[in-house]
C-alpha positions in Angstrom: 13.8 14.9 11.0 13.3 17.4 8.3 12.1 14.8 5.9 9.1 14.0 8.2 8.3 17.8 8.6 8.5 18.3 4.8 6.3 15.3 4.1 3.7 16.3 6.7 3.6 19.8 5.2 2.7 18.3 1.8 -0.4 16.4 3.2 -2.4 19.6 2.5 -2.2 19.1 -1.2 -5.5 18.3 -2.9 -4.1 15.9 -5.5 -4.9 12.3 -4.3 -1.9 10.8 -6.1 0.5 13.1 -4.3 -1.2 12.5 -1.0 -0.9 8.7 -1.5 2.8 9.0 -2.3 3.4 11.1 0.8 1.4 8.7 3.0 3.4 5.8 1.6 6.6 7.6 2.4 5.5 8.4 5.9 4.4 4.8 6.4 7.8 3.5 5.3 9.6 5.9 7.7 7.4 4.8 10.6 8.0 1.2 9.7 11.7 1.7 9.7 11.5 3.6 13.0 9.6 0.8 14.6 12.1 -1.8 13.4 15.0 0.4 14.6 13.3 1.4 17.9 13.2 5.0 16.9 10.3 7.4 17.9 9.4 8.6 14.4 5.8 8.5 15.5 6.6 11.3 17.9 8.2 13.3 15.1 5.1 13.0 12.9 2.9 14.1 15.8 5.2 17.1 16.6 4.9 18.2 12.9 1.1 18.2 13.2 1.2 15.2 10.9 -1.2 13.1 13.0 -3.8 15.9 12.8 -3.4 16.1 9.1 -3.5 12.3 8.7 -6.6 12.1 10.8 -8.2 14.9 8.7 -7.6 12.8 5.6 -10.1 10.2 6.9 -12.7 12.5 5.3 -10.9 12.4 1.9 -13.1 11.6 -1.1 -10.6 9.1 -2.5 -11.1 5.6 -1.1 -7.4 4.7 -1.5 -6.4 7.7 0.6 -9.0 6.8 3.2 -7.8 3.2 3.4 -4.1 4.2 3.7 -4.9 6.7 6.4 -6.9 4.1 8.4 -4.0 1.6 8.1 -1.4 4.1 9.3 -3.5 5.3 12.2 -4.3 1.7 13.3 -0.7 0.5 12.9 1.3 3.4 14.3 -1.1 5.6 16.3 -3.6 3.0 17.5 -5.0 2.5 21.0 -2.6 0.8 23.3 -3.6 -2.5 24.9 -4.0 -1.1 28.4 -6.2 1.7 27.1 -8.4 -0.8 25.2 -9.2 -2.6 28.5 -10.8 0.6 29.9 -13.3 1.0 27.1 -16.8 -0.2 27.9 
């Protein structure tokens, strides 16, 4: 999807408000994808979106940080069978 690619490319913008809007849009797309059994998570990963989202964990804005953590845990989190292998 071009929309995902475009949104991921905007994650580099320094403005926290723009970043929050983009993160919100990505989250909504991922939510719809999950409900419709579509692999939009894969599209985000292919567009280097996951790397950019993970990089935003270091963002100085608390709201950006919290949104990023929510997205990672909800859509890119550890699968149950992987969790069992962690000691």
